A tleap script that builds the chain and sets N, CA, C and O, in Angstrom:
source leaprc.protein.ff14SB
mol = sequence {
  NMET ARG GLU GLN GLU ARG LYS GLY ASN PRO
  VAL THR LYS ASP MET ASN ALA ASP LEU VAL
  GLY THR VAL ALA GLY ALA LEU THR THR ILE
  ALA PHE VAL PRO GLN ALA TRP ARG ILE TRP
  LYS THR ARG ALA ALA GLN ALA LEU SER LEU
  SER MET TYR LEU ASP ILE HIE ILE GLY ARG
  GLY ALA VAL VAL PHE SER THR PRO VAL ALA
  ARG ALA TRP PRO ILE ILE VAL CYS ASN GLY
  VAL THR LEU LEU LEU ALA GLY THR VAL LEU
  ALA MET LYS LEU LYS PHE CGLY
}
set mol.1.N position { 233.955 -131.458 48.871 }
set mol.1.CA position { 232.717 -130.536 48.569 }
set mol.1.C position { 232.175 -130.862 49.775 }
set mol.1.O position { 232.137 -132.018 50.198 }
set mol.2.N position { 231.591 -129.542 50.576 }
set mol.2.CA position { 231.008 -129.986 51.860 }
set mol.2.C position { 229.464 -130.587 51.746 }
set mol.2.O position { 228.917 -130.428 50.655 }
set mol.3.N position { 228.951 -131.057 52.468 }
set mol.3.CA position { 227.530 -131.733 52.314 }
set mol.3.C position { 226.576 -130.577 51.969 }
set mol.3.O position { 225.837 -130.608 50.985 }
set mol.4.N position { 226.646 -129.439 52.936 }
set mol.4.CA position { 225.625 -128.422 52.640 }
set mol.4.C position { 225.857 -127.805 51.264 }
set mol.4.O position { 224.765 -127.385 50.881 }
set mol.5.N position { 226.690 -127.595 50.463 }
set mol.5.CA position { 227.213 -127.212 49.166 }
set mol.5.C position { 226.510 -127.907 48.380 }
set mol.5.O position { 225.649 -127.431 47.641 }
set mol.6.N position { 226.880 -129.398 48.479 }
set mol.6.CA position { 226.311 -130.277 47.452 }
set mol.6.C position { 224.750 -130.302 47.544 }
set mol.6.O position { 224.022 -130.093 46.574 }
set mol.7.N position { 224.219 -130.634 49.070 }
set mol.7.CA position { 222.626 -130.545 48.753 }
set mol.7.C position { 222.027 -129.384 48.475 }
set mol.7.O position { 220.858 -129.502 48.108 }
set mol.8.N position { 222.567 -128.017 48.549 }
set mol.8.CA position { 222.191 -126.698 48.239 }
set mol.8.C position { 221.259 -126.260 49.206 }
set mol.8.O position { 220.682 -126.979 50.021 }
set mol.9.N position { 221.148 -125.050 49.071 }
set mol.9.CA position { 220.398 -124.425 50.318 }
set mol.9.C position { 218.729 -124.243 50.500 }
set mol.9.O position { 218.084 -123.360 49.936 }
set mol.10.N position { 218.297 -125.024 51.195 }
set mol.10.CA position { 216.706 -125.169 51.067 }
set mol.10.C position { 216.059 -123.782 51.238 }
set mol.10.O position { 215.035 -123.527 50.603 }
set mol.11.N position { 216.543 -122.983 51.967 }
set mol.11.CA position { 216.082 -121.452 52.144 }
set mol.11.C position { 216.307 -120.936 50.447 }
set mol.11.O position { 215.344 -120.408 49.892 }
set mol.12.N position { 217.157 -121.056 49.945 }
set mol.12.CA position { 217.489 -120.332 48.521 }
set mol.12.C position { 216.503 -121.236 47.316 }
set mol.12.O position { 216.103 -120.665 46.302 }
set mol.13.N position { 216.229 -122.533 47.565 }
set mol.13.CA position { 215.265 -123.293 46.834 }
set mol.13.C position { 213.879 -122.925 47.120 }
set mol.13.O position { 212.971 -123.039 46.295 }
set mol.14.N position { 213.757 -122.538 48.161 }
set mol.14.CA position { 212.270 -122.442 48.658 }
set mol.14.C position { 212.069 -120.637 48.017 }
set mol.14.O position { 211.047 -120.113 47.575 }
set mol.15.N position { 213.154 -120.169 48.153 }
set mol.15.CA position { 212.666 -118.733 47.672 }
set mol.15.C position { 212.505 -118.539 45.964 }
set mol.15.O position { 211.789 -117.727 45.378 }
set mol.16.N position { 213.447 -119.597 45.368 }
set mol.16.CA position { 213.706 -119.573 43.807 }
set mol.16.C position { 212.173 -119.895 43.348 }
set mol.16.O position { 211.541 -119.312 42.468 }
set mol.17.N position { 211.739 -120.977 44.174 }
set mol.17.CA position { 210.376 -121.538 43.790 }
set mol.17.C position { 209.170 -120.746 44.093 }
set mol.17.O position { 208.111 -120.904 43.486 }
set mol.18.N position { 209.361 -119.814 45.127 }
set mol.18.CA position { 208.335 -118.829 45.273 }
set mol.18.C position { 208.384 -117.799 44.354 }
set mol.18.O position { 207.295 -117.319 44.039 }
set mol.19.N position { 209.476 -117.297 43.797 }
set mol.19.CA position { 209.822 -116.255 42.811 }
set mol.19.C position { 209.460 -116.925 41.335 }
set mol.19.O position { 208.945 -116.175 40.505 }
set mol.20.N position { 209.688 -118.186 41.008 }
set mol.20.CA position { 209.179 -118.708 39.845 }
set mol.20.C position { 207.488 -118.739 39.939 }
set mol.20.O position { 206.782 -118.292 39.035 }
set mol.21.N position { 207.019 -119.271 41.035 }
set mol.21.CA position { 205.586 -119.341 41.126 }
set mol.21.C position { 204.796 -118.233 41.129 }
set mol.21.O position { 203.651 -118.210 40.676 }
set mol.22.N position { 205.523 -117.060 41.758 }
set mol.22.CA position { 204.812 -115.531 41.749 }
set mol.22.C position { 204.961 -114.881 40.128 }
set mol.22.O position { 204.132 -114.157 39.577 }
set mol.23.N position { 206.150 -115.325 39.604 }
set mol.23.CA position { 206.154 -114.857 38.199 }
set mol.23.C position { 205.086 -115.479 37.045 }
set mol.23.O position { 204.555 -114.889 36.104 }
set mol.24.N position { 204.976 -116.786 37.436 }
set mol.24.CA position { 204.274 -117.582 36.425 }
set mol.24.C position { 202.677 -117.246 36.729 }
set mol.24.O position { 201.855 -117.043 35.836 }
set mol.25.N position { 202.434 -117.226 37.925 }
set mol.25.CA position { 201.187 -116.994 38.496 }
set mol.25.C position { 200.832 -115.513 37.918 }
set mol.25.O position { 199.884 -115.415 37.138 }
set mol.26.N position { 201.507 -114.467 38.253 }
set mol.26.CA position { 201.522 -113.029 37.415 }
set mol.26.C position { 201.162 -112.851 36.123 }
set mol.26.O position { 200.426 -111.968 35.682 }
set mol.27.N position { 201.814 -113.890 35.412 }
set mol.27.CA position { 201.766 -113.889 33.963 }
set mol.27.C position { 200.550 -114.500 33.418 }
set mol.27.O position { 199.995 -114.114 32.389 }
set mol.28.N position { 200.129 -115.562 34.226 }
set mol.28.CA position { 198.824 -116.475 33.423 }
set mol.28.C position { 197.632 -115.487 34.061 }
set mol.28.O position { 196.580 -115.607 33.433 }
set mol.29.N position { 197.576 -114.705 34.977 }
set mol.29.CA position { 196.747 -114.122 35.484 }
set mol.29.C position { 196.540 -112.602 34.610 }
set mol.29.O position { 195.451 -112.172 34.229 }
set mol.30.N position { 197.642 -112.050 34.445 }
set mol.30.CA position { 197.685 -110.783 33.454 }
set mol.30.C position { 197.137 -111.354 32.131 }
set mol.30.O position { 196.714 -110.529 31.322 }
set mol.31.N position { 197.097 -112.472 31.856 }
set mol.31.CA position { 196.690 -113.081 30.511 }
set mol.31.C position { 195.212 -112.579 30.418 }
set mol.31.O position { 194.940 -112.169 29.290 }
set mol.32.N position { 194.370 -112.522 31.163 }
set mol.32.CA position { 193.288 -112.162 31.165 }
set mol.32.C position { 192.748 -110.860 31.017 }
set mol.32.O position { 191.608 -110.560 30.663 }
set mol.33.N position { 193.474 -110.291 31.255 }
set mol.33.CA position { 193.459 -108.452 31.570 }
set mol.33.C position { 193.050 -108.317 29.830 }
set mol.33.O position { 191.858 -108.194 29.549 }
set mol.34.N position { 193.787 -108.338 29.035 }
set mol.34.CA position { 193.271 -107.906 27.516 }
set mol.34.C position { 191.905 -108.615 26.993 }
set mol.34.O position { 191.238 -108.007 26.155 }
set mol.35.N position { 191.590 -109.529 27.333 }
set mol.35.CA position { 190.380 -110.115 27.091 }
set mol.35.C position { 189.023 -109.436 27.569 }
set mol.35.O position { 188.035 -109.150 26.892 }
set mol.36.N position { 189.259 -109.257 28.951 }
set mol.36.CA position { 188.381 -108.553 29.413 }
set mol.36.C position { 188.305 -107.310 29.011 }
set mol.36.O position { 187.126 -107.009 28.821 }
set mol.37.N position { 189.088 -106.386 28.779 }
set mol.37.CA position { 189.251 -105.061 28.395 }
set mol.37.C position { 188.442 -105.049 26.975 }
set mol.37.O position { 187.572 -104.243 26.645 }
set mol.38.N position { 188.896 -106.029 26.301 }
set mol.38.CA position { 188.322 -106.020 24.844 }
set mol.38.C position { 186.682 -106.066 24.793 }
set mol.38.O position { 185.889 -105.281 24.272 }
set mol.39.N position { 186.455 -107.365 25.580 }
set mol.39.CA position { 184.649 -107.439 25.676 }
set mol.39.C position { 184.230 -106.343 26.155 }
set mol.39.O position { 183.270 -105.867 25.549 }
set mol.40.N position { 184.730 -105.587 27.310 }
set mol.40.CA position { 184.287 -104.510 27.914 }
set mol.40.C position { 183.917 -103.145 26.894 }
set mol.40.O position { 182.983 -102.343 26.876 }
set mol.41.N position { 184.876 -103.290 26.254 }
set mol.41.CA position { 185.151 -102.288 25.065 }
set mol.41.C position { 184.030 -102.246 23.876 }
set mol.41.O position { 183.311 -101.337 23.460 }
set mol.42.N position { 184.204 -103.768 23.465 }
set mol.42.CA position { 183.457 -103.716 22.401 }
set mol.42.C position { 181.931 -104.148 22.520 }
set mol.42.O position { 181.060 -103.923 21.679 }
set mol.43.N position { 181.774 -104.849 23.793 }
set mol.43.CA position { 180.243 -105.161 24.182 }
set mol.43.C position { 179.886 -106.506 23.627 }
set mol.43.O position { 178.754 -106.923 23.384 }
set mol.44.N position { 181.059 -107.130 23.463 }
set mol.44.CA position { 180.682 -108.347 22.329 }
set mol.44.C position { 181.486 -109.626 22.781 }
set mol.44.O position { 182.676 -109.464 23.051 }
set mol.45.N position { 181.074 -110.565 22.858 }
set mol.45.CA position { 181.577 -111.835 23.444 }
set mol.45.C position { 181.067 -112.994 22.983 }
set mol.45.O position { 181.059 -113.998 23.695 }
set mol.46.N position { 180.452 -112.986 21.405 }
set mol.46.CA position { 179.769 -113.998 21.072 }
set mol.46.C position { 181.163 -115.208 20.735 }
set mol.46.O position { 180.976 -116.423 20.679 }
set mol.47.N position { 182.125 -114.732 20.597 }
set mol.47.CA position { 183.426 -115.559 19.978 }
set mol.47.C position { 184.189 -116.525 20.952 }
set mol.47.O position { 184.979 -117.422 20.659 }
set mol.48.N position { 183.739 -116.101 22.225 }
set mol.48.CA position { 184.244 -116.687 23.682 }
set mol.48.C position { 183.554 -118.125 23.945 }
set mol.48.O position { 182.324 -118.175 23.975 }
set mol.49.N position { 184.307 -119.273 24.132 }
set mol.49.CA position { 183.661 -120.615 24.534 }
set mol.49.C position { 183.150 -120.210 26.100 }
set mol.49.O position { 183.846 -119.597 26.909 }
set mol.50.N position { 181.858 -120.667 26.321 }
set mol.50.CA position { 181.208 -120.453 27.775 }
set mol.50.C position { 181.849 -121.514 28.484 }
set mol.50.O position { 182.283 -121.378 29.628 }
set mol.51.N position { 181.910 -122.480 27.876 }
set mol.51.CA position { 182.458 -123.827 28.798 }
set mol.51.C position { 183.859 -123.760 29.309 }
set mol.51.O position { 184.264 -124.336 30.319 }
set mol.52.N position { 184.724 -122.822 28.327 }
set mol.52.CA position { 186.111 -122.710 28.776 }
set mol.52.C position { 186.416 -121.825 30.007 }
set mol.52.O position { 187.313 -121.944 30.842 }
set mol.53.N position { 185.451 -120.925 29.898 }
set mol.53.CA position { 185.381 -119.876 31.144 }
set mol.53.C position { 184.904 -120.476 32.541 }
set mol.53.O position { 185.429 -120.329 33.645 }
set mol.54.N position { 183.709 -121.227 32.170 }
set mol.54.CA position { 183.079 -121.989 33.325 }
set mol.54.C position { 184.069 -122.877 33.931 }
set mol.54.O position { 184.184 -122.868 35.157 }
set mol.55.N position { 184.867 -123.717 33.142 }
set mol.55.CA position { 185.881 -124.663 33.665 }
set mol.55.C position { 186.921 -123.669 34.309 }
set mol.55.O position { 187.181 -123.779 35.507 }
set mol.56.N position { 187.516 -122.708 33.539 }
set mol.56.CA position { 188.698 -121.954 34.341 }
set mol.56.C position { 187.891 -121.636 35.794 }
set mol.56.O position { 188.234 -122.115 36.874 }
set mol.57.N position { 186.727 -120.711 35.585 }
set mol.57.CA position { 186.189 -120.348 36.789 }
set mol.57.C position { 185.955 -121.291 38.178 }
set mol.57.O position { 186.174 -120.947 39.340 }
set mol.58.N position { 185.514 -122.409 37.754 }
set mol.58.CA position { 185.261 -123.358 38.428 }
set mol.58.C position { 186.688 -123.975 39.153 }
set mol.58.O position { 186.732 -124.049 40.381 }
set mol.59.N position { 187.790 -124.390 38.363 }
set mol.59.CA position { 188.963 -124.783 38.501 }
set mol.59.C position { 189.907 -123.818 39.462 }
set mol.59.O position { 190.554 -124.166 40.450 }
set mol.60.N position { 189.797 -122.590 38.915 }
set mol.60.CA position { 190.674 -121.401 40.127 }
set mol.60.C position { 189.782 -121.344 41.385 }
set mol.60.O position { 190.358 -121.354 42.473 }
set mol.61.N position { 188.522 -121.289 41.350 }
set mol.61.CA position { 187.969 -121.477 42.528 }
set mol.61.C position { 188.212 -122.315 43.595 }
set mol.61.O position { 188.301 -122.053 44.795 }
set mol.62.N position { 188.346 -123.769 42.768 }
set mol.62.CA position { 188.723 -124.964 43.763 }
set mol.62.C position { 190.137 -124.789 44.407 }
set mol.62.O position { 190.421 -125.184 45.537 }
set mol.63.N position { 191.134 -124.041 43.405 }
set mol.63.CA position { 192.447 -123.875 43.956 }
set mol.63.C position { 192.373 -122.938 44.909 }
set mol.63.O position { 192.856 -123.311 45.978 }
set mol.64.N position { 191.948 -121.880 44.898 }
set mol.64.CA position { 191.747 -120.562 45.764 }
set mol.64.C position { 191.198 -120.999 47.379 }
set mol.64.O position { 191.588 -120.446 48.407 }
set mol.65.N position { 190.216 -122.112 47.308 }
set mol.65.CA position { 189.502 -122.617 48.291 }
set mol.65.C position { 190.258 -123.492 48.880 }
set mol.65.O position { 190.154 -123.539 50.106 }
set mol.66.N position { 191.163 -124.368 48.254 }
set mol.66.CA position { 191.930 -125.533 49.028 }
set mol.66.C position { 193.288 -124.984 49.226 }
set mol.66.O position { 193.755 -125.597 50.186 }
set mol.67.N position { 193.893 -124.381 48.917 }
set mol.67.CA position { 195.328 -123.910 49.020 }
set mol.67.C position { 195.473 -123.384 50.318 }
set mol.67.O position { 196.327 -123.964 50.990 }
set mol.68.N position { 194.747 -122.236 50.988 }
set mol.68.CA position { 195.065 -122.058 52.243 }
set mol.68.C position { 195.449 -122.924 53.208 }
set mol.68.O position { 195.903 -122.503 54.272 }
set mol.69.N position { 195.318 -124.175 52.961 }
set mol.69.CA position { 195.876 -124.969 53.873 }
set mol.69.C position { 197.252 -125.243 53.926 }
set mol.69.O position { 197.891 -125.655 54.894 }
set mol.70.N position { 197.712 -124.933 52.613 }
set mol.70.CA position { 199.154 -125.353 52.640 }
set mol.70.C position { 199.883 -123.595 52.617 }
set mol.70.O position { 201.102 -123.516 52.465 }
set mol.71.N position { 199.357 -122.758 52.717 }
set mol.71.CA position { 199.808 -121.434 53.298 }
set mol.71.C position { 200.701 -121.336 51.937 }
set mol.71.O position { 201.880 -121.058 52.158 }
set mol.72.N position { 200.369 -121.504 50.652 }
set mol.72.CA position { 201.082 -121.106 49.347 }
set mol.72.C position { 200.485 -119.806 48.842 }
set mol.72.O position { 199.658 -119.867 47.932 }
set mol.73.N position { 200.833 -118.644 49.353 }
set mol.73.CA position { 200.476 -117.346 49.151 }
set mol.73.C position { 200.663 -116.743 47.721 }
set mol.73.O position { 199.943 -115.849 47.277 }
set mol.74.N position { 201.418 -117.163 47.226 }
set mol.74.CA position { 201.395 -116.741 45.675 }
set mol.74.C position { 200.590 -117.507 44.822 }
set mol.74.O position { 200.226 -117.148 43.702 }
set mol.75.N position { 200.332 -118.519 45.344 }
set mol.75.CA position { 199.272 -119.405 44.174 }
set mol.75.C position { 197.805 -118.820 44.711 }
set mol.75.O position { 196.873 -118.575 43.945 }
set mol.76.N position { 197.764 -118.664 45.948 }
set mol.76.CA position { 196.198 -117.952 46.469 }
set mol.76.C position { 196.123 -116.794 45.796 }
set mol.76.O position { 195.129 -116.605 45.095 }
set mol.77.N position { 197.011 -115.935 45.863 }
set mol.77.CA position { 196.669 -114.565 45.447 }
set mol.77.C position { 196.489 -114.519 43.663 }
set mol.77.O position { 195.641 -113.945 42.980 }
set mol.78.N position { 197.473 -115.237 43.331 }
set mol.78.CA position { 197.474 -115.269 41.544 }
set mol.78.C position { 196.202 -115.816 41.282 }
set mol.78.O position { 195.470 -115.192 40.515 }
set mol.79.N position { 195.799 -116.897 41.793 }
set mol.79.CA position { 194.471 -117.774 41.477 }
set mol.79.C position { 193.302 -116.740 41.806 }
set mol.79.O position { 192.366 -116.474 41.051 }
set mol.80.N position { 193.492 -116.295 42.866 }
set mol.80.CA position { 192.269 -115.254 43.180 }
set mol.80.C position { 192.127 -114.394 42.320 }
set mol.80.O position { 191.018 -114.161 41.840 }
set mol.81.N position { 193.112 -113.815 41.991 }
set mol.81.CA position { 192.712 -112.423 41.110 }
set mol.81.C position { 192.613 -113.122 39.562 }
set mol.81.O position { 192.221 -112.412 38.635 }
set mol.82.N position { 192.927 -114.328 39.356 }
set mol.82.CA position { 192.749 -114.826 37.927 }
set mol.82.C position { 190.886 -115.180 38.045 }
set mol.82.O position { 190.003 -114.867 37.247 }
set mol.83.N position { 190.799 -115.837 39.188 }
set mol.83.CA position { 189.185 -116.128 39.477 }
set mol.83.C position { 188.485 -114.791 39.176 }
set mol.83.O position { 187.692 -114.799 38.235 }
set mol.84.N position { 188.667 -113.688 39.826 }
set mol.84.CA position { 188.148 -112.476 39.799 }
set mol.84.C position { 187.932 -112.016 38.098 }
set mol.84.O position { 186.827 -111.731 37.635 }
set mol.85.N position { 189.113 -112.011 37.364 }
set mol.85.CA position { 189.192 -111.805 36.251 }
set mol.85.C position { 188.256 -112.800 35.248 }
set mol.85.O position { 187.362 -112.349 34.532 }
set mol.86.N position { 188.603 -114.166 35.320 }
set mol.86.CA position { 187.842 -114.943 34.592 }
set mol.86.C position { 186.312 -114.794 34.787 }
set mol.86.O position { 185.560 -114.868 33.816 }
set mol.87.N position { 185.824 -114.572 36.121 }
set mol.87.CA position { 184.523 -114.437 36.667 }
set mol.87.C position { 184.115 -113.233 35.632 }
set mol.87.O position { 183.172 -113.421 34.863 }
set mol.88.N position { 184.712 -112.204 35.624 }
set mol.88.CA position { 184.294 -111.102 34.933 }
set mol.88.C position { 184.048 -111.135 33.520 }
set mol.88.O position { 183.063 -110.645 32.967 }
set mol.89.N position { 184.972 -111.724 32.981 }
set mol.89.CA position { 184.659 -112.480 31.593 }
set mol.89.C position { 183.683 -113.205 31.400 }
set mol.89.O position { 183.079 -113.214 30.328 }
set mol.90.N position { 183.388 -113.893 32.357 }
set mol.90.CA position { 182.192 -114.675 32.207 }
set mol.90.C position { 180.756 -114.174 32.332 }
set mol.90.O position { 179.698 -114.601 31.871 }
set mol.91.N position { 181.062 -113.134 33.104 }
set mol.91.CA position { 179.715 -112.352 33.030 }
set mol.91.C position { 179.415 -111.776 31.974 }
set mol.91.O position { 178.421 -111.960 31.271 }
set mol.92.N position { 180.461 -110.901 31.802 }
set mol.92.CA position { 180.523 -110.361 30.263 }
set mol.92.C position { 180.028 -111.062 29.062 }
set mol.92.O position { 179.343 -110.476 28.224 }
set mol.93.N position { 180.391 -112.414 28.953 }
set mol.93.CA position { 179.972 -113.465 28.269 }
set mol.93.C position { 178.455 -113.684 28.133 }
set mol.93.O position { 177.801 -113.748 27.092 }
set mol.94.N position { 177.914 -113.816 29.775 }
set mol.94.CA position { 176.744 -114.103 29.813 }
set mol.94.C position { 175.571 -112.593 29.175 }
set mol.94.O position { 174.478 -112.518 28.613 }
set mol.95.N position { 176.321 -111.887 29.542 }
set mol.95.CA position { 175.623 -110.324 29.481 }
set mol.95.C position { 175.555 -110.069 27.854 }
set mol.95.O position { 174.535 -109.726 27.257 }
set mol.96.N position { 176.698 -110.279 27.323 }
set mol.96.CA position { 177.036 -109.618 25.839 }
set mol.96.C position { 176.921 -110.541 24.883 }
set mol.96.O position { 176.638 -110.171 23.744 }
set mol.97.N position { 177.114 -111.866 25.164 }
set mol.97.CA position { 177.755 -112.785 24.150 }
set mol.97.C position { 176.338 -113.940 23.815 }
set mol.97.O position { 176.471 -114.864 23.012 }
savepdb mol mol.pdb
quit
């Protein structure tokens, strides 16, 4: 077996990691949409945990603002959108709940 075949192609590994990261980020981001939509539609957020959404908002914000150094664009974009959605849910929790 040739050395390159044994080690694997680093470009392919990077592309696979980006693809998996993008899919994972998209799914965890999309997960916030039904919650935001339901709160907006019902104008009720009493059952939501305020501390959970504060934690998510602070954590995702930290990732968004610290990741550009690594230039990990799938992580930046997915966490940025999640930050907006979690912020929207947090704002509606404070307003309606």
